[in-house]
N, C-alpha and C positions, 0 to 999 in steps of 0.2 A: 597735899593731902595724900593719904595712903590709898592703895588699890586693893580690890577684892578680886583675886583670881578664882574664877568659878569653874571647877573641874566637873565635867559631865561626860556621859557616854552611856551606851546601852549596857544592860546587865552582862557581866562576864567580859567586859572590855578591859579590865585591869585597873579600874578607877581607884579602888581601895589601896592596891599595891603602889600605884603611882603617887597617890596622895601621901602615903607614909614615907615614901622615898623623898618626895619634894620637901616635906617638913623636916626631914633629917638632913638633907643636903643643901637646902637653901636657907642660909642664915637670915634671920629677920622676918621670916614668914610665921604668922600666928595662926594656929588652927581654929577653925570654927566647927562646932559639933552640932549636928541636928538632934532634935528630940524625937523619939519614936515610941509608939505604943506596941510595936511588934515584939515578940519574944526574942530574947538574946539567942544568937546562934552559938554553937560550940566554939570556944576559943575567944569569943568577944568578952569585953570587960566594960563595966559601967564607967562612963566618963572618958573612955578611950576611943571607941568606934562611934558611939552614940551616947546620949543620955536616955536611958530606958525609963519611961514613966507610964503612969496609968492614964486612961482616957480622962478621968476626973482631974488629974493634975494638968493635963493639956488644956482642958476647958477653963481652968482657973487662969492660966496664962492668957487665954483669949479674953476673958472677962477683964483682965488688967490691961488689955491693949498691947501686949508684948509679942504677939505672934505676927511676924512679917508675912509668912506664907505657910500654908498647911496643905498637905496632900493626903487624901484618903484613898485607900486601896481595898477593894472588896476581894479578899483572897479566899482560897479554898479553906484556910484556917480561921477566917473571920475578918473583921475590919481592922486594918493596920493604918496608923497615921504617922506621918513624918512632918516635922515643922522646924522652921528657922525662927528662933526667938531673939528679939532685940535685947542684948545684955548691956546696952549703953556704951559699948566700946567700939565695935566694928563700924567702920565707915565714918568715924567722927574725928579721928586723930591722924597722925602720920604713919601709924603702923600699917603694914601690908598683911593681908589675910589670905588664906587658902581655904576655900569652901568646896563642898562636893554635893552633887545632887542631880536633879533632872532638868530637862530643858524648860519645863513649866516653872520650876522653882527659880531657875536662872532669870526667867522673864519677870517674875515677881520681885526678886531681889534687885534687879536692874531698875524696875519701876520705883522701888523704894529708895535706893541709894543713887541712881543715875549712872553717869558715864564712868564712875570709878570701878564699876563691876565689869570685868573683862572675861570673855569666854575662853575656856580651854577644853575643846571637844576631842575626846579620845575615840578612835575608830579601830575596829578589828574586822577582818574578813568573817562573814557570817558563819561559815563552817567551823572555823577555829573557835569563834565565840560560843557556838553550841557545844563543842567538845569541852571547853573550859567550864561551862555551866554544868554540864553533866558530871564532870570530875569533881567539881566543888560540892554538888548535891550528894554524890555518893559518899562523901566524907562526913556528912551529917549523921548524928545518931539515929534520927528518923527522917530519911530522905523524903522530900515532898516534891515529886516530879510533876505533879499537876500544877503547883504554884510556880515551879521553874518554867514550865511551858507557857503559863499565863504571862509571866514577866517578859519572857522572850518575845512573844507575839505582840504584847502591848508596846514594847520598845520600838518595834518596826513602825508603828503608827505615830508614836510620840515623837520620835526623832526623824520624821520624814524630811525629805529635802525641802519641801515647801515650808515646814515649820522652822527649819534651820535658817533658811534664807530670810523669812519674815522677821526673824530676830537678829539678823546681821551676824550670824555665826558662819563665817566663810573659811576660816583657817581650821584645818583638822590635823590631828596628830595621830599617825598610824602606830599602833602598838604591836607590830609584828616582832620587833626586837625591843625588849623592855629598856635596856641600857640606852640605846639610841633615842628612844622615845623620851625618856626622862631628861637626857642631855639637851634635846631640842626644846623641850618645854622650859628647862632651866634658863636657856639662852634668851627665850622670849620674856620670861619673868624679869631677868636681869635688865634687859632692854627697856621694859616698861617701867621699872622702878627708878630708872635714871632720870 
């Protein structure tokens, strides 16, 4: 049976960049995309970073029993939802998947699929992470520093050591050097797929 490698970390830890690199450099990894009701950021594309949908479309998936997990965030710009939707492929065959999200979504996916879901937790020193978040926000057409700060503070609580230990997330991948971090994760994926 295939594995689901679940990439997670606090905001601005480099998850999206690492996710893209792993998909490009690890043959045989299938991407999983989350569905979200949040607005598209500059440079994002439909069906590449996320499936951007309306609240009504997400509720229809729920009515059909297709939502594995859903997270709602009360942001400065309104309610944003993210969801993992069961497309009938992931977790059922021999394919290996790479997924990305939060610790809470990891917990729900692991509860749904069991031991085939393996955590890949990315860490970055707090000061560096804050600098990255600020640089990323400045590049937006309409920077939303209030939302950036909300995410930053919420992550401190969500990814507490207590929560990580409770869910058995013991191995951490430091993203101080992107190339080294990606190579380390690739070696773990290769080992687990064997």
